[in-house]
MIDOSE-1310 file (N, C-alpha, C; in nm, 2 decimals, decimal comma, always signed):
residues 169
mqhi	+0,08/-0,12/+0,00/+0,00/+0,00/+0,00/+0,09/+0,13/+0,00; +0,20/+0,12/+0,07/+0,28/+0,23/+0,08/+0,34/+0,28/-0,06; +0,37/+0,18/-0,15/+0,42/+0,22/-0,28/+0,31/+0,29/-0,36; +0,19/+0,26/-0,34/+0,07/+0,33/-0,40/+0,07/+0,47/-0,36
itdl	+0,09/+0,50/-0,24/+0,08/+0,64/-0,18/+0,20/+0,72/-0,23; +0,32/+0,66/-0,23/+0,44/+0,74/-0,28/+0,43/+0,77/-0,43; +0,37/+0,67/-0,50/+0,35/+0,69/-0,65/+0,26/+0,81/-0,68; +0,17/+0,84/-0,59/+0,07/+0,94/-0,62/+0,11/+1,08/-0,58
vgas	+0,23/+1,10/-0,53/+0,27/+1,24/-0,50/+0,28/+1,32/-0,63; +0,21/+1,43/-0,63/+0,20/+1,51/-0,75/+0,11/+1,46/-0,85; +0,02/+1,36/-0,82/-0,08/+1,31/-0,92/-0,20/+1,39/-0,92; -0,28/+1,37/-1,02/-0,41/+1,45/-1,03/-0,51/+1,40/-0,93
ehdv	-0,61/+1,47/-0,92/-0,72/+1,43/-0,82/-0,78/+1,30/-0,88; -0,80/+1,29/-1,01/-0,85/+1,17/-1,06/-0,77/+1,04/-1,03; -0,63/+1,06/-1,04/-0,54/+0,95/-1,01/-0,55/+0,91/-0,87; -0,57/+1,01/-0,78/-0,58/+0,98/-0,64/-0,71/+0,91/-0,61
ratd	-0,82/+0,95/-0,67/-0,95/+0,89/-0,65/-0,95/+0,75/-0,71; -0,88/+0,73/-0,81/-0,88/+0,60/-0,88/-0,82/+0,49/-0,79; -0,74/+0,53/-0,69/-0,68/+0,43/-0,60/-0,79/+0,37/-0,51; -0,91/+0,43/-0,50/-1,01/+0,38/-0,42/-1,07/+0,25/-0,47
slci	-1,05/+0,23/-0,60/-1,10/+0,11/-0,67/-1,00/+0,00/-0,69; -0,87/+0,03/-0,64/-0,77/-0,08/-0,65/-0,80/-0,19/-0,56; -0,76/-0,31/-0,62/-0,78/-0,43/-0,54/-0,65/-0,45/-0,46; -0,65/-0,42/-0,33/-0,53/-0,42/-0,25/-0,49/-0,57/-0,22
nesq	-0,59/-0,66/-0,21/-0,57/-0,80/-0,18/-0,55/-0,88/-0,30; -0,53/-0,83/-0,42/-0,51/-0,91/-0,54/-0,40/-1,00/-0,52; -0,41/-1,13/-0,55/-0,31/-1,23/-0,54/-0,20/-1,21/-0,65; -0,08/-1,22/-0,61/+0,04/-1,20/-0,71/+0,07/-1,34/-0,77
qqhk	+0,01/-1,45/-0,72/+0,04/-1,58/-0,77/-0,02/-1,61/-0,91; +0,05/-1,69/-0,99/-0,02/-1,73/-1,12/-0,06/-1,87/-1,11; -0,18/-1,90/-1,16/-0,24/-2,03/-1,14/-0,28/-2,08/-1,28; -0,30/-2,21/-1,30/-0,35/-2,27/-1,41/-0,50/-2,24/-1,44
wyyn	-0,56/-2,25/-1,55/-0,69/-2,22/-1,57/-0,80/-2,29/-1,49; -0,77/-2,42/-1,45/-0,86/-2,49/-1,38/-0,87/-2,46/-1,23; -0,77/-2,37/-1,19/-0,77/-2,32/-1,05/-0,90/-2,25/-1,02; -0,96/-2,18/-1,12/-1,08/-2,10/-1,10/-1,21/-2,18/-1,10
lkym	-1,20/-2,31/-1,12/-1,32/-2,39/-1,11/-1,39/-2,39/-0,98; -1,30/-2,37/-0,87/-1,37/-2,37/-0,74/-1,45/-2,25/-0,73; -1,42/-2,14/-0,79/-1,50/-2,02/-0,79/-1,63/-2,04/-0,86; -1,62/-2,12/-0,97/-1,75/-2,15/-1,04/-1,84/-2,24/-0,96
avgl	-1,78/-2,33/-0,88/-1,86/-2,41/-0,80/-1,92/-2,34/-0,69; -1,85/-2,25/-0,62/-1,91/-2,16/-0,53/-2,02/-2,07/-0,58; -2,00/-2,02/-0,70/-2,10/-1,94/-0,77/-2,23/-2,02/-0,80; -2,21/-2,14/-0,85/-2,33/-2,22/-0,87/-2,41/-2,26/-0,74
ffgi	-2,33/-2,28/-0,63/-2,39/-2,31/-0,50/-2,47/-2,18/-0,46; -2,41/-2,06/-0,47/-2,48/-1,94/-0,42/-2,60/-1,91/-0,52; -2,59/-1,94/-0,65/-2,70/-1,93/-0,74/-2,82/-2,01/-0,69; -2,79/-2,13/-0,67/-2,90/-2,23/-0,62/-2,95/-2,18/-0,48
lfvk	-2,87/-2,14/-0,39/-2,91/-2,08/-0,27/-3,00/-1,96/-0,29; -2,96/-1,87/-0,38/-3,04/-1,75/-0,40/-3,18/-1,79/-0,46; -3,19/-1,89/-0,55/-3,31/-1,93/-0,60/-3,40/-1,99/-0,49; -3,35/-2,08/-0,41/-3,42/-2,15/-0,30/-3,47/-2,05/-0,19
aevi	-3,38/-1,95/-0,16/-3,42/-1,85/-0,06/-3,51/-1,73/-0,12; -3,54/-1,74/-0,25/-3,62/-1,64/-0,31/-3,55/-1,50/-0,31; -3,42/-1,50/-0,31/-3,35/-1,37/-0,31/-3,36/-1,31/-0,45; -3,38/-1,39/-0,56/-3,38/-1,34/-0,69/-3,53/-1,32/-0,74
swfr	-3,62/-1,34/-0,65/-3,76/-1,33/-0,69/-3,80/-1,18/-0,70; -3,85/-1,14/-0,82/-3,90/-1,01/-0,84/-4,00/-0,97/-0,74; -4,09/-1,06/-0,71/-4,20/-1,03/-0,62/-4,15/-1,01/-0,47; -4,05/-1,08/-0,43/-3,99/-1,06/-0,30/-3,92/-0,92/-0,29
iqem	-3,85/-0,89/-0,40/-3,79/-0,75/-0,41/-3,89/-0,64/-0,40; -4,00/-0,66/-0,47/-4,11/-0,56/-0,47/-4,17/-0,55/-0,33; -4,18/-0,67/-0,26/-4,23/-0,66/-0,12/-4,14/-0,58/-0,04; -4,01/-0,60/-0,06/-3,91/-0,53/+0,03/-3,92/-0,38/+0,00
frlq	-3,93/-0,34/-0,13/-3,94/-0,19/-0,15/-4,07/-0,13/-0,11; -4,17/-0,21/-0,10/-4,30/-0,16/-0,06/-4,32/-0,18/+0,09; -4,22/-0,22/+0,17/-4,22/-0,25/+0,31/-4,33/-0,34/+0,35; -4,36/-0,44/+0,27/-4,47/-0,54/+0,29/-4,42/-0,67/+0,36
sfhm	-4,29/-0,69/+0,36/-4,24/-0,81/+0,41/-4,10/-0,80/+0,47; -4,06/-0,88/+0,57/-3,94/-0,87/+0,64/-3,84/-0,97/+0,57; -3,88/-1,05/+0,48/-3,80/-1,16/+0,42/-3,66/-1,10/+0,37; -3,66/-1,01/+0,28/-3,53/-0,96/+0,23/-3,45/-0,88/+0,33
ygli	-3,52/-0,81/+0,41/-3,45/-0,73/+0,52/-3,38/-0,83/+0,61; -3,44/-0,94/+0,64/-3,37/-1,04/+0,72/-3,25/-1,10/+0,66; -3,26/-1,13/+0,53/-3,15/-1,19/+0,46/-3,04/-1,09/+0,45; -3,07/-0,96/+0,41/-2,96/-0,86/+0,40/-2,90/-0,84/+0,54
gsav	-2,98/-0,82/+0,63/-2,93/-0,80/+0,77/-2,84/-0,90/+0,83; -2,89/-1,03/+0,80/-2,80/-1,14/+0,85/-2,67/-1,15/+0,77; -2,67/-1,11/+0,64/-2,55/-1,11/+0,57/-2,45/-1,00/+0,62; -2,51/-0,88/+0,65/-2,43/-0,78/+0,71/-2,36/-0,82/+0,84
vvgm	-2,44/-0,88/+0,93/-2,39/-0,93/+1,06/-2,28/-1,03/+1,04; -2,30/-1,13/+0,95/-2,20/-1,23/+0,92/-2,08/-1,16/+0,87; -2,09/-1,06/+0,77/-1,98/-0,99/+0,72/-1,90/-0,92/+0,83; -1,97/-0,85/+0,92/-1,90/-0,78/+1,03/-1,82/-0,87/+1,12
isvl	-1,89/-0,99/+1,15/-1,82/-1,08/+1,24/-1,69/-1,14/+1,16; -1,71/-1,16/+1,03/-1,60/-1,22/+0,96/-1,48/-1,12/+0,95; -1,51/-0,99/+0,93/-1,40/-0,89/+0,92/-1,34/-0,88/+1,06; -1,42/-0,88/+1,17/-1,36/-0,88/+1,30/-1,27/-0,99/+1,33
likr	-1,31/-1,12/+1,29/-1,22/-1,23/+1,31/-1,10/-1,22/+1,23; -1,11/-1,18/+1,10/-0,99/-1,17/+1,02/-0,89/-1,07/+1,08; -0,94/-0,96/+1,12/-0,85/-0,86/+1,18/-0,78/-0,91/+1,31; -0,87/-0,97/+1,40/-0,83/-1,01/+1,53/-0,72/-1,11/+1,53
fgil	-0,74/-1,22/+1,44/-0,65/-1,33/+1,43/-0,56/-1,33/+1,32; -0,55/-1,22/+1,24/-0,46/-1,21/+1,13/-0,48/-1,33/+1,03; -0,60/-1,36/+1,00/-0,63/-1,47/+0,90/-0,57/-1,44/+0,76; -0,51/-1,54/+0,70/-0,46/-1,53/+0,57/-0,55/-1,59/+0,47
tisg	-0,52/-1,55/+0,33/-0,60/-1,61/+0,23/-0,57/-1,75/+0,22; -0,64/-1,83/+0,13/-0,61/-1,97/+0,11/-0,47/-1,99/+0,06; -0,42/-1,89/-0,02/-0,28/-1,90/-0,07/-0,17/-1,85/+0,03; -0,22/-1,81/+0,15/-0,12/-1,77/+0,26/-0,08/-1,63/+0,25
epit	-0,16/-1,55/+0,17/-0,12/-1,40/+0,17/-0,21/-1,32/+0,27; -0,15/-1,22/+0,32/-0,23/-1,14/+0,42/-0,35/-1,07/+0,36; -0,45/-1,05/+0,44/-0,57/-0,98/+0,40/-0,56/-0,84/+0,46; -0,57/-0,73/+0,39/-0,56/-0,60/+0,44/-0,70/-0,52/+0,42
ftdk	-0,72/-0,43/+0,50/-0,84/-0,35/+0,49/-0,80/-0,20/+0,49; -0,86/-0,12/+0,39/-0,82/+0,01/+0,39/-0,95/+0,09/+0,41; -0,93/+0,22/+0,47/-1,05/+0,30/+0,49/-1,09/+0,37/+0,37; -1,22/+0,39/+0,35/-1,27/+0,46/+0,23/-1,31/+0,60/+0,27
kfdk	-1,29/+0,70/+0,19/-1,33/+0,83/+0,22/-1,48/+0,84/+0,17; -1,57/+0,90/+0,25/-1,70/+0,92/+0,21/-1,72/+1,05/+0,13; -1,80/+1,04/+0,03/-1,83/+1,17/-0,05/-1,97/+1,16/-0,11; -2,03/+1,27/-0,15/-2,16/+1,29/-0,20/-2,20/+1,20/-0,32
gqiy	-2,10/+1,16/-0,39/-2,12/+1,07/-0,51/-2,18/+0,94/-0,47; -2,14/+0,89/-0,35/-2,20/+0,77/-0,30/-2,34/+0,77/-0,27; -2,39/+0,89/-0,24/-2,53/+0,90/-0,22/-2,61/+0,90/-0,35; -2,55/+0,98/-0,45/-2,61/+0,97/-0,58/-2,61/+0,83/-0,64
ggll	-2,50/+0,77/-0,63/-2,49/+0,63/-0,68/-2,57/+0,53/-0,61; -2,59/+0,54/-0,48/-2,68/+0,46/-0,40/-2,82/+0,47/-0,44; -2,87/+0,60/-0,46/-3,00/+0,63/-0,50/-3,03/+0,57/-0,64; -2,94/+0,59/-0,73/-2,95/+0,54/-0,87/-2,96/+0,39/-0,87
fglg	-2,87/+0,33/-0,79/-2,87/+0,18/-0,78/-3,00/+0,12/-0,72; -3,04/+0,19/-0,61/-3,17/+0,15/-0,55/-3,29/+0,17/-0,64; -3,29/+0,28/-0,72/-3,40/+0,30/-0,82/-3,40/+0,19/-0,92; -3,28/+0,16/-0,97/-3,27/+0,05/-1,07/-3,31/-0,08/-1,02
walt	-3,27/-0,11/-0,89/-3,31/-0,24/-0,82/-3,45/-0,25/-0,81; -3,52/-0,14/-0,77/-3,66/-0,14/-0,75/-3,74/-0,16/-0,87; -3,69/-0,09/-0,98/-3,76/-0,10/-1,11/-3,74/-0,23/-1,18; -3,62/-0,29/-1,18/-3,60/-0,41/-1,25/-3,62/-0,54/-1,17
gacp	-3,61/-0,52/-1,03/-3,62/-0,64/-0,95/-3,49/-0,72/-0,95; -3,38/-0,66/-0,98/-3,25/-0,73/-0,98/-3,14/-0,64/-0,95; -3,05/-0,69/-0,87/-2,92/-0,63/-0,85/-2,81/-0,71/-0,92; -2,69/-0,66/-0,93/-2,59/-0,73/-1,01/-2,57/-0,88/-0,98
gplf	-2,56/-0,91/-0,86/-2,53/-1,06/-0,82/-2,63/-1,15/-0,87; -2,76/-1,14/-0,83/-2,86/-1,23/-0,88/-2,90/-1,22/-1,03; -2,85/-1,13/-1,10/-2,88/-1,12/-1,24/-2,85/-1,25/-1,31; -2,74/-1,31/-1,28/-2,70/-1,43/-1,36/-2,78/-1,55/-1,31
aqig	-2,82/-1,55/-1,18/-2,91/-1,66/-1,13/-3,05/-1,65/-1,20; -3,10/-1,53/-1,21/-3,22/-1,51/-1,28/-3,22/-1,55/-1,43; -3,11/-1,52/-1,50/-3,09/-1,57/-1,64/-3,08/-1,72/-1,63; -3,01/-1,77/-1,54/-2,99/-1,92/-1,53/-3,12/-1,99/-1,50
mgtm	-3,21/-1,93/-1,44/-3,35/-1,98/-1,41/-3,44/-1,98/-1,53; -3,39/-1,90/-1,64/-3,48/-1,89/-1,76/-3,55/-1,76/-1,77; -3,53/-1,66/-1,68/-3,60/-1,53/-1,69/-3,51/-1,45/-1,79; -3,53/-1,47/-1,92/-3,45/-1,41/-2,02/-3,47/-1,26/-2,04
vviv	-3,58/-1,20/-1,99/-3,60/-1,06/-1,99/-3,49/-0,98/-1,91; -3,43/-1,06/-1,82/-3,32/-0,99/-1,73/-3,20/-0,97/-1,81; -3,18/-1,03/-1,93/-3,07/-1,00/-2,02/-3,07/-0,85/-2,05; -3,19/-0,78/-2,07/-3,20/-0,64/-2,09/-3,14/-0,57/-1,97
tlls	-3,16/-0,61/-1,85/-3,12/-0,55/-1,72/-2,96/-0,57/-1,73; -2,91/-0,69/-1,75/-2,76/-0,71/-1,76/-2,69/-0,62/-1,86; -2,75/-0,61/-1,98/-2,69/-0,52/-2,08/-2,70/-0,37/-2,03; -2,80/-0,33/-1,97/-2,82/-0,20/-1,92/-2,71/-0,17/-1,81
avvg	-2,68/-0,27/-1,73/-2,58/-0,26/-1,62/-2,44/-0,24/-1,68; -2,42/-0,32/-1,79/-2,29/-0,31/-1,86/-2,27/-0,17/-1,92; -2,38/-0,13/-1,99/-2,37/+0,00/-2,05/-2,36/+0,11/-1,95; -2,43/+0,10/-1,84/-2,42/+0,20/-1,73/-2,29/+0,21/-1,67
twvy	-2,22/+0,09/-1,65/-2,08/+0,09/-1,60/-1,99/+0,16/-1,70; -2,01/+0,13/-1,83/-1,92/+0,20/-1,93/-1,94/+0,35/-1,93; -2,07/+0,38/-1,92/-2,10/+0,53/-1,92/-2,03/+0,60/-1,80; -2,04/+0,53/-1,69/-1,98/+0,59/-1,57/-1,83/+0,60/-1,58
grfr	-1,76/+0,50/-1,64/-1,62/+0,50/-1,66/-1,58/+0,61/-1,76; -1,66/+0,63/-1,86/-1,64/+0,72/-1,96/-1,65/+0,87/-1,91; -1,74/+0,89/-1,83/-1,77/+1,03/-1,79/-1,74/+1,06/-1,64; -1,66/+0,96/-1,58/-1,63/+0,98/-1,44/-1,56/+1,11/-1,40
drlp	-1,48/+1,16/-1,49/-1,40/+1,28/-1,46/-1,50/+1,40/-1,45; -1,61/+1,40/-1,51/-1,70/+1,51/-1,51/-1,82/+1,50/-1,41; -1,82/+1,38/-1,34/-1,93/+1,36/-1,25/-1,90/+1,41/-1,11; -2,00/+1,45/-1,03/-1,96/+1,50/-0,89/-1,92/+1,39/-0,81
h	-1,81/+1,41/-0,74/-1,75/+1,31/-0,65/-1,73/+1,37/-0,51
């Protein structure tokens, strides 16, 4: 992390902000192609779990945004609690990655762009009934109309990257 900070002396504001998106814990090890099959297996498991727990259900998502059901709030809340406990344990016991590399956490600076982005994300989630993770599970279930949502997400990401310098941060 220190080399990133020293490299940014005299850098533009954009270059400094771009470090917020760097993957600090990216592995430096090189692996064969089949090494990633374990991630596919975990993804398939989570996809099946999302379907069975109705996390990808458009109707469940609409219930959540209309404050008609606790189902999604319970799932999201329990995920936040598990995440908090996991981070606490990783920090307290110095847990390493599977490859034996250290896991580091960096503080993020809050700015008003996160409010705009969160509102835009929530609006898209409420309108389409899908957030980025479950999109693929919905497509895998045969809900092909979600391909439009996936393409919209890709285009939106490209537009953000293209105009990031001109957007409020």
